Each structure stands twice: as structure tokens, then as C-alpha cells.
Phi, psi and omega in degrees: 000317179302336179294331180265320190284327180294313171299322177297319180286333178286324179298330179285346184269355182283105180296320183297320178295316178295320180293319175301312179297319176297319175297311186298317175296323177297313180302315184289323175300320177287333180282340185234142178290117179299341178290341186244036179297315183298322180296322180291318179296319179299314174302313179303311178301315177300320173301315177297316175298320180297314171310305183296317183289330179291313178299313180301317179292324175300315180297316185294326179274355178082017178281147176286143178271124182243154181294343181299332179294318181295313179299318180300317180298315177299315175298321180293319178297318178298314178296317183295312183289334174291317174301316179297319176298314177301320175296316181294315179299324178292322179299321181290332186259340182266165177302168189298342181289342175266034190280358180239028183292312182290333178290321180295316181297316178299316181295319179301311183292320176298318179292323177296319177292322178298321174303312177300319174298312181296321173292323177295321178295321176300316180296333174282352177103002180273140172299130178232146183289104183297322179297319179294320173303314181293321176298322179293317181298319178298317180298319181284334180280333177284334188285000000 
């Protein structure tokens, strides 16, 4: 048991590591509205579901799986969360009429991921609600 606990207890004594983690978490807390943590987690999960269903659909259709998809998903997550952070920072600095920027951005991105997941499920041979997909597309194209 000491084999595991000793390195962990020594790790806890590193002041620089603790300070860096504290500053990093404070920066992340400032970049995103804490009231919408669940929405951010949901968006992250939807991106992962989109990735998994996209890979499954490609396999089902006999398309080769490339590492570019993994990079695309990582890039997409970075871009999505950058847009949300920019919306939140803009909310903080703009007058009160702009108080729903990050929520609107998050809603748009969630709708986009939902469309992609539904399309992937259709490619896998499952019935998908075509009218819902078209309404979601209308929503994302109007925004």
C-alpha cells in the first residue's frame, strides 16, 4: 500500500504544482459562466457521442477510419469552448443587452451536434426524425 500512498503524499507537498493548478482553475472559472456548467458538460458529451457515432457510421459504410477525425474532434472542442469563452467575456464587458451571448452560442453548438448525431444514426440504419433534423437545420442556418 505504501507503494501508492507515498508518491501521492509527496505530490501533495509541491507548492508550485498546487499554485499552478489553482491559477489555472481560477482562469477557467473566469472564462465560463458557472451557472451553465451542466450545459458545457452536455456539449462536451455531445461532441464525444458525435465522434463515436461518426466512426461507427463510417465503419458501417466501409469507409477507412483516419486519425484526422480524432484531430478534427480535438480542434472542434477547442474552437467550441473558445467561442463560448469569448461570448462570456463579451457579456462581462458589454452593456446588459448582450446578457445571453454565451447561452446563444452554446445552444447553437448543441443544436449543430444534435443534427450531426441524428445524421450519423441515419447512416447507421436507424430511423431518425427528418422533420426534427430539418427544423434544427433551419434554426442553425437562421442564427
